[in-house]
C-alpha positions as a Markdown table, in Angstrom:
| # | Residue | x | y | z |
|---|---|---|---|---|
| 1 | Met | 26.6 | 34.8 | -0.8 |
| 2 | Lys | 24.5 | 32.0 | -2.3 |
| 3 | Asp | 20.5 | 32.3 | -1.6 |
| 4 | Lys | 19.4 | 30.7 | 1.4 |
| 5 | Ile | 16.8 | 27.8 | 0.8 |
| 6 | Ser | 14.4 | 26.9 | 3.9 |
| 7 | Ile | 13.5 | 23.5 | 4.6 |
| 8 | Ile | 10.0 | 23.5 | 6.4 |
| 9 | Ile | 9.4 | 20.1 | 8.6 |
| 10 | Pro | 6.0 | 19.3 | 10.3 |
| 11 | Tyr | 6.2 | 17.0 | 13.4 |
| 12 | Tyr | 3.2 | 15.5 | 15.0 |
| 13 | Asn | 3.6 | 11.4 | 15.9 |
| 14 | Ser | 5.9 | 9.7 | 13.6 |
| 15 | Ser | 9.2 | 7.6 | 14.9 |
| 16 | Pro | 11.8 | 10.2 | 16.6 |
| 17 | Phe | 14.1 | 7.0 | 15.1 |
| 18 | Leu | 13.2 | 8.3 | 11.3 |
| 19 | Leu | 12.7 | 12.0 | 12.6 |
| 20 | Arg | 16.6 | 12.0 | 13.0 |
| 21 | Lys | 17.0 | 10.3 | 9.8 |
| 22 | Cys | 14.8 | 13.1 | 8.2 |
| 23 | Leu | 16.8 | 15.9 | 10.0 |
| 24 | Asn | 20.2 | 14.5 | 9.2 |
| 25 | Ser | 19.4 | 14.2 | 5.4 |
| 26 | Cys | 19.0 | 17.8 | 5.4 |
| 27 | Phe | 21.6 | 18.9 | 6.8 |
| 28 | Ala | 24.0 | 16.5 | 5.0 |
| 29 | Gln | 22.9 | 18.8 | 2.1 |
| 30 | Asn | 25.9 | 19.4 | -0.7 |
| 31 | Tyr | 24.9 | 23.2 | -0.1 |
| 32 | Asp | 26.0 | 25.1 | 2.3 |
| 33 | Asn | 22.9 | 28.2 | 2.8 |
| 34 | Val | 20.2 | 26.0 | 4.2 |
| 35 | Gln | 17.6 | 26.8 | 7.1 |
| 36 | Val | 15.9 | 24.2 | 8.7 |
| 37 | Ile | 12.5 | 24.5 | 10.7 |
| 38 | Leu | 11.3 | 21.9 | 12.7 |
| 39 | Leu | 7.4 | 22.6 | 13.7 |
| 40 | Asn | 6.1 | 20.1 | 17.0 |
| 41 | Asp | 3.0 | 20.0 | 16.4 |
| 42 | Gly | 1.6 | 19.4 | 20.0 |
| 43 | Ser | 3.2 | 15.1 | 19.4 |
| 44 | Pro | 2.8 | 13.2 | 22.1 |
| 45 | His | 6.6 | 11.7 | 21.7 |
| 46 | Asp | 9.3 | 13.5 | 23.9 |
| 47 | Ile | 11.7 | 14.8 | 21.3 |
| 48 | Ser | 13.7 | 17.2 | 23.4 |
| 49 | Gly | 16.5 | 15.2 | 23.2 |
| 50 | Ile | 16.8 | 15.3 | 19.5 |
| 51 | Val | 16.3 | 18.9 | 19.6 |
| 52 | Asn | 18.5 | 20.1 | 22.0 |
| 53 | Glu | 21.3 | 17.4 | 20.3 |
| 54 | Phe | 20.9 | 19.6 | 17.0 |
| 55 | Gln | 20.5 | 23.1 | 18.4 |
| 56 | Gln | 23.5 | 22.4 | 19.9 |
| 57 | Asn | 25.3 | 21.6 | 16.6 |
| 58 | Tyr | 23.7 | 23.6 | 13.7 |
| 59 | Asp | 23.5 | 27.3 | 14.1 |
| 60 | Asn | 21.0 | 27.1 | 10.9 |
| 61 | Phe | 18.3 | 25.1 | 12.6 |
| 62 | Val | 15.1 | 26.8 | 14.0 |
| 63 | Tyr | 12.6 | 24.7 | 16.4 |
| 64 | Ser | 9.0 | 25.9 | 17.4 |
| 65 | Ala | 6.4 | 24.0 | 19.5 |
| 66 | Ser | 2.9 | 24.2 | 20.1 |
| 67 | Ser | 1.4 | 23.1 | 22.6 |
| 68 | Glu | -1.6 | 22.1 | 20.8 |
| 69 | Asn | -2.3 | 19.5 | 17.5 |
| 70 | His | -3.2 | 21.9 | 14.8 |
| 71 | Gly | -2.5 | 20.3 | 11.8 |
| 72 | Val | -0.1 | 19.8 | 9.0 |
| 73 | Ser | -1.0 | 22.7 | 7.4 |
| 74 | Tyr | -1.6 | 25.1 | 10.0 |
| 75 | Gln | 2.2 | 24.4 | 10.9 |
| 76 | Arg | 3.8 | 24.3 | 6.9 |
| 77 | Asn | 2.0 | 27.9 | 7.0 |
| 78 | Lys | 3.8 | 28.8 | 10.3 |
| 79 | Gly | 7.1 | 27.4 | 8.8 |
| 80 | Ile | 6.8 | 30.1 | 5.3 |
| 81 | Asp | 5.8 | 32.8 | 7.9 |
| 82 | Met | 9.1 | 32.0 | 10.2 |
| 83 | Ala | 11.6 | 31.5 | 7.0 |
| 84 | Asp | 14.1 | 34.2 | 5.8 |
| 85 | Gly | 15.0 | 31.6 | 2.8 |
| 86 | Glu | 14.5 | 32.9 | -0.9 |
| 87 | Tyr | 13.7 | 29.0 | -1.7 |
| 88 | Leu | 11.2 | 26.7 | 0.1 |
| 89 | Leu | 11.2 | 23.2 | 0.6 |
| 90 | Phe | 8.4 | 20.9 | 2.3 |
| 91 | Ile | 9.6 | 17.9 | 3.7 |
| 92 | Asp | 7.6 | 15.2 | 5.9 |
| 93 | Ser | 9.4 | 14.2 | 9.2 |
| 94 | Asp | 9.1 | 10.5 | 8.5 |
| 95 | Asp | 11.1 | 11.2 | 4.8 |
| 96 | Tyr | 14.2 | 11.9 | 3.6 |
| 97 | Ile | 16.3 | 13.5 | 0.9 |
| 98 | Asp | 19.5 | 12.7 | -1.0 |
| 99 | Pro | 22.3 | 15.1 | -0.2 |
| 100 | Asp | 22.0 | 16.5 | -3.7 |
| 101 | Met | 18.2 | 18.1 | -3.5 |
| 102 | Ala | 18.8 | 21.0 | -2.4 |
| 103 | Lys | 21.8 | 21.6 | -4.7 |
| 104 | Thr | 21.0 | 20.5 | -7.7 |
| 105 | Met | 16.7 | 21.7 | -8.0 |
| 106 | Tyr | 18.7 | 25.3 | -6.8 |
| 107 | Glu | 21.3 | 25.3 | -9.5 |
| 108 | Arg | 18.3 | 24.3 | -11.9 |
| 109 | Ile | 15.9 | 27.0 | -11.0 |
| 110 | Ile | 18.7 | 29.4 | -12.0 |
| 111 | Cys | 20.3 | 27.8 | -14.6 |
| 112 | Asp | 16.6 | 27.5 | -16.3 |
| 113 | Lys | 15.3 | 31.2 | -15.3 |
| 114 | Ser | 12.2 | 28.9 | -13.6 |
| 115 | Asp | 10.0 | 29.5 | -10.7 |
| 116 | Leu | 9.8 | 25.8 | -9.5 |
| 117 | Cys | 11.6 | 22.6 | -9.6 |
| 118 | Ile | 9.8 | 19.5 | -9.3 |
| 119 | Cys | 12.3 | 16.5 | -8.7 |
| 120 | Gly | 11.2 | 12.5 | -8.9 |
| 121 | Val | 10.0 | 10.5 | -6.0 |
| 122 | Asp | 12.2 | 7.0 | -5.3 |
| 123 | Gly | 9.6 | 4.2 | -5.4 |
| 124 | Ala | 6.2 | 6.7 | -6.6 |
| 125 | Ile | 4.2 | 5.3 | -9.6 |
| 126 | Tyr | 4.6 | 8.6 | -11.1 |
| 127 | Ser | 6.7 | 9.4 | -14.1 |
| 128 | Ser | 9.3 | 11.5 | -13.6 |
| 129 | Tyr | 10.1 | 14.3 | -16.4 |
| 130 | Asp | 13.9 | 16.1 | -17.3 |
| 131 | Gly | 13.5 | 19.4 | -19.0 |
| 132 | Leu | 12.1 | 22.9 | -19.3 |
| 133 | Tyr | 8.3 | 23.3 | -19.6 |
| 134 | Asp | 6.1 | 27.0 | -19.8 |
| 135 | Arg | 3.1 | 27.8 | -17.9 |
| 136 | Lys | 1.5 | 26.6 | -21.1 |
| 137 | Val | 2.4 | 23.3 | -21.3 |
| 138 | Ile | 2.0 | 22.7 | -17.4 |
| 139 | Leu | -2.0 | 23.7 | -17.8 |
| 140 | Ser | -2.9 | 22.2 | -21.3 |
| 141 | Met | -1.3 | 18.8 | -21.3 |
| 142 | Pro | -2.8 | 16.8 | -18.3 |
| 143 | Glu | -1.8 | 13.4 | -19.7 |
| 144 | Met | 2.3 | 14.0 | -19.8 |
| 145 | Phe | 1.7 | 14.2 | -15.8 |
| 146 | Asp | 0.1 | 10.9 | -15.0 |
| 147 | Gln | -3.4 | 11.5 | -14.1 |
| 148 | Val | -2.5 | 14.9 | -13.3 |
| 149 | Gln | -1.0 | 13.7 | -9.4 |
| 150 | Tyr | 2.4 | 14.0 | -10.3 |
| 151 | Thr | 2.5 | 18.1 | -10.0 |
| 152 | Asn | 0.1 | 17.5 | -7.0 |
| 153 | Phe | 2.8 | 17.2 | -4.2 |
| 154 | Ala | 4.0 | 19.5 | -2.3 |
| 155 | Ala | 7.2 | 17.5 | -0.9 |
| 156 | Asn | 8.9 | 16.9 | -4.3 |
| 157 | Lys | 9.1 | 21.0 | -4.9 |
| 158 | Met | 11.5 | 24.0 | -4.7 |
| 159 | Phe | 9.2 | 27.1 | -4.3 |
| 160 | Lys | 10.2 | 30.2 | -4.9 |
| 161 | Ser | 9.2 | 32.1 | -1.5 |
| 162 | Asp | 8.5 | 35.6 | -2.8 |
| 163 | Ile | 6.0 | 34.2 | -5.7 |
| 164 | Val | 4.4 | 32.3 | -2.4 |
| 165 | Lys | 4.6 | 35.5 | 0.1 |
| 166 | Lys | 3.6 | 38.2 | -2.9 |
| 167 | Tyr | 0.3 | 36.3 | -3.4 |
| 168 | Ala | -0.6 | 34.7 | 0.0 |
| 169 | Ile | -0.3 | 31.5 | -1.1 |
| 170 | Lys | -1.4 | 28.9 | 2.3 |
| 171 | Phe | -2.0 | 25.5 | 2.9 |
| 172 | Ser | -5.2 | 25.3 | 3.5 |
| 173 | Glu | -6.3 | 24.7 | 7.4 |
| 174 | Asn | -10.1 | 23.8 | 6.5 |
| 175 | Ile | -9.5 | 20.1 | 4.8 |
| 176 | Lys | -7.4 | 17.0 | 6.0 |
| 177 | Leu | -6.4 | 15.5 | 2.8 |
| 178 | Gly | -5.3 | 17.3 | -0.5 |
| 179 | Glu | -3.9 | 20.0 | 1.0 |
| 180 | Asp | -0.9 | 19.6 | -0.8 |
| 181 | Ala | -2.4 | 19.6 | -4.2 |
| 182 | Val | -4.7 | 23.0 | -3.2 |
| 183 | Phe | -1.6 | 24.5 | -2.4 |
| 184 | Cys | 0.6 | 23.5 | -5.6 |
| 185 | Gln | -2.2 | 24.6 | -8.5 |
| 186 | Asp | -2.7 | 27.5 | -6.3 |
| 187 | Tyr | 1.3 | 28.3 | -6.8 |
| 188 | Tyr | 1.3 | 27.3 | -10.8 |
| 189 | Lys | -0.9 | 30.7 | -11.2 |
| 190 | His | 1.8 | 32.3 | -11.3 |
| 191 | Val | 4.5 | 31.0 | -12.6 |
| 192 | Ala | 6.2 | 31.4 | -15.7 |
| 193 | Tyr | 8.3 | 28.2 | -16.1 |
| 194 | Val | 8.4 | 25.2 | -14.1 |
| 195 | Ser | 12.6 | 23.1 | -14.3 |
| 196 | Phe | 11.8 | 19.2 | -14.0 |
| 197 | Thr | 14.5 | 16.7 | -12.8 |
| 198 | Asp | 14.0 | 12.7 | -13.3 |
| 199 | Arg | 16.1 | 12.2 | -10.4 |
| 200 | Lys | 14.3 | 10.4 | -7.3 |
| 201 | Phe | 15.7 | 12.7 | -4.5 |
| 202 | Tyr | 12.8 | 12.5 | -2.3 |
| 203 | His | 12.9 | 9.2 | -0.5 |
| 204 | Tyr | 8.9 | 8.6 | 0.4 |
| 205 | Ile | 8.2 | 6.4 | 3.4 |
| 206 | Ile | 4.9 | 4.3 | 3.8 |
| 207 | Lys | 3.6 | 4.5 | 7.0 |
| 208 | Asp | 0.8 | 2.8 | 8.7 |
| 209 | Thr | -0.6 | 6.0 | 10.7 |
| 210 | Ser | -0.9 | 7.8 | 7.2 |
| 211 | Ser | -4.0 | 10.5 | 7.3 |
| 212 | Thr | -5.1 | 9.2 | 4.8 |
| 213 | Arg | -5.5 | 5.7 | 5.9 |
| 214 | Gly | -8.1 | 6.6 | 8.2 |
| 215 | Tyr | -11.7 | 7.0 | 7.4 |
| 216 | Asp | -12.8 | 11.0 | 7.5 |
| 217 | Pro | -16.4 | 11.9 | 6.9 |
| 218 | Asp | -15.9 | 15.0 | 5.0 |
| 219 | Tyr | -13.4 | 13.2 | 2.6 |
| 220 | Cys | -16.1 | 14.0 | -0.5 |
| 221 | Ala | -15.8 | 17.5 | 0.2 |
| 222 | Tyr | -12.0 | 17.3 | 0.4 |
| 223 | Glu | -11.8 | 15.5 | -3.0 |
| 224 | Lys | -14.2 | 17.6 | -4.5 |
| 225 | Lys | -12.2 | 21.0 | -3.8 |
| 226 | Val | -9.0 | 19.4 | -5.3 |
| 227 | Ile | -10.8 | 18.5 | -8.6 |
| 228 | Gln | -12.6 | 22.0 | -8.6 |
| 229 | Lys | -8.7 | 23.7 | -8.1 |
| 230 | Ile | -7.2 | 21.1 | -11.2 |
| 231 | Cys | -10.1 | 21.5 | -13.7 |
| 232 | Asp | -10.1 | 25.5 | -13.1 |
| 233 | Asn | -6.2 | 25.3 | -13.8 |
| 234 | Phe | -6.7 | 23.2 | -17.0 |
| 235 | Ser | -9.0 | 25.7 | -18.5 |
| 236 | Thr | -6.6 | 28.7 | -18.6 |
| 237 | Tyr | -5.7 | 27.1 | -21.9 |
| 238 | Ala | -8.0 | 25.3 | -24.3 |
| 239 | Leu | -7.3 | 21.6 | -24.4 |
| 240 | Cys | -7.0 | 19.8 | -27.4 |
| 241 | Ala | -9.3 | 16.9 | -28.1 |
| 242 | Arg | -7.3 | 13.9 | -26.7 |
| 243 | Gln | -6.4 | 16.2 | -23.6 |
| 244 | Arg | -9.8 | 17.2 | -22.5 |
| 245 | Cys | -10.5 | 13.3 | -22.9 |
| 246 | Phe | -8.0 | 12.4 | -20.7 |
| 247 | Leu | -8.8 | 14.8 | -18.3 |
| 248 | Glu | -12.6 | 13.4 | -18.0 |
| 249 | Lys | -11.4 | 10.3 | -17.7 |
| 250 | Trp | -9.7 | 11.5 | -14.7 |
| 251 | Val | -12.2 | 13.2 | -13.2 |
| 252 | Leu | -14.6 | 10.1 | -13.7 |
| 253 | Asp | -11.9 | 8.0 | -12.1 |
| 254 | Lys | -12.0 | 10.9 | -8.9 |
| 255 | Tyr | -15.4 | 10.5 | -8.5 |
| 256 | Ala | -15.8 | 6.9 | -8.6 |
| 257 | Gly | -12.7 | 6.9 | -6.3 |
| 258 | Ile | -15.0 | 8.8 | -3.6 |
| 259 | Ile | -17.7 | 6.2 | -3.8 |
| 260 | Glu | -15.2 | 4.0 | -3.4 |
| 261 | Tyr | -13.8 | 5.1 | -0.8 |
| 262 | Tyr | -17.3 | 5.4 | 1.5 |
| 263 | Leu | -18.0 | 1.6 | 0.6 |
| 264 | Ala | -13.9 | 0.4 | 1.6 |
| 265 | Asn | -14.8 | 2.1 | 5.0 |
| 266 | Asn | -18.1 | 0.4 | 5.7 |
| 267 | Ala | -20.3 | 3.9 | 5.7 |
| 268 | Ser | -23.7 | 4.0 | 6.3 |
| 269 | Val | -26.1 | 3.7 | 3.4 |
| 270 | Asn | -27.2 | 7.0 | 3.9 |
| 271 | Lys | -23.9 | 8.7 | 4.0 |
| 272 | Ile | -23.3 | 6.3 | 0.7 |
| 273 | Ser | -27.1 | 7.9 | -1.0 |
| 274 | Ala | -25.9 | 11.1 | 0.2 |
| 275 | Val | -22.4 | 11.2 | -1.4 |
| 276 | Ile | -23.4 | 9.8 | -4.8 |
| 277 | Arg | -26.0 | 12.5 | -4.9 |
| 278 | Lys | -23.6 | 15.1 | -4.4 |
| 279 | Val | -21.4 | 13.2 | -7.0 |
| 280 | Lys | -24.0 | 13.1 | -9.6 |
| 281 | Gly | -24.9 | 17.0 | -8.9 |
| 282 | Ser | -21.9 | 18.1 | -9.7 |
| 283 | Asp | -21.2 | 20.0 | -12.8 |
| 284 | Ile | -17.6 | 18.7 | -13.5 |
| 285 | Phe | -18.9 | 15.4 | -13.5 |
| 286 | Gln | -22.3 | 15.9 | -15.5 |
| 287 | Asp | -20.0 | 18.1 | -18.0 |
| 288 | Cys | -17.6 | 15.0 | -17.8 |
| 289 | Tyr | -20.6 | 12.1 | -17.5 |
| 290 | Lys | -22.2 | 13.5 | -21.2 |
| 291 | Asn | -19.0 | 13.1 | -23.0 |
| 292 | Met | -18.2 | 9.7 | -21.1 |
| 293 | Gly | -19.2 | 7.6 | -24.7 |
| 294 | Lys | -17.0 | 9.5 | -26.5 |
| 295 | Asn | -14.0 | 9.3 | -24.4 |
């Protein structure tokens, strides 16, 4: 029998219509050994009708409900513990995937003997690649991955369950933004090869209720953790001058974005001043800032 692929879907407050579309896309996969895990994170929506329908129609549907809202990271980690597949996909409940996603990404991993497969995202501004790359390329060419961001989404990737569980890789439950990036960066430490397909299997739906649209006073702390993780990984191998400049420019842009976030959300003068002090006091910022004239 083919290896099992577990698809993990946290659900909180998105449209039940979109949830149904998401689930239908998962069960429409052209791969005959998938497990679909839906995790209700204390949602105010009544989705019992949808759950009952899929439980009756599919033996490979697993449902778990929490009485309280714990957050997407908590539910994804719970899904990892529940999954019995050799491979993992993480899908947001208001997005959907192409029928060929699981089959094609699995076959690429098997044929390439890689530890991860990354596909394109429909409508995303980030570049899509095709090919097989070793770990050194992934961690020594920030320019290649379009401002580093392309490697930071969990939803367009197929992970190996044994790597996730062996190294206890978890989504951070202490941050509300950037948890995908932290998880992915932790995973990259343990891969040898990464497969890329430029086919845009993942369909991201822009939503007004996205967590990234709400003001969070701790945004600076979340972003600093992401920046630190990425810079640590891109320090694994010595970067050439061009790649070093690209990474430094990205870091400065990220820190500028932090300040702009607080300005855009009309934070108090004291809060903005405190954030600026934290940014200026960061060792990473200082290292990049001193090279700004050469960048």
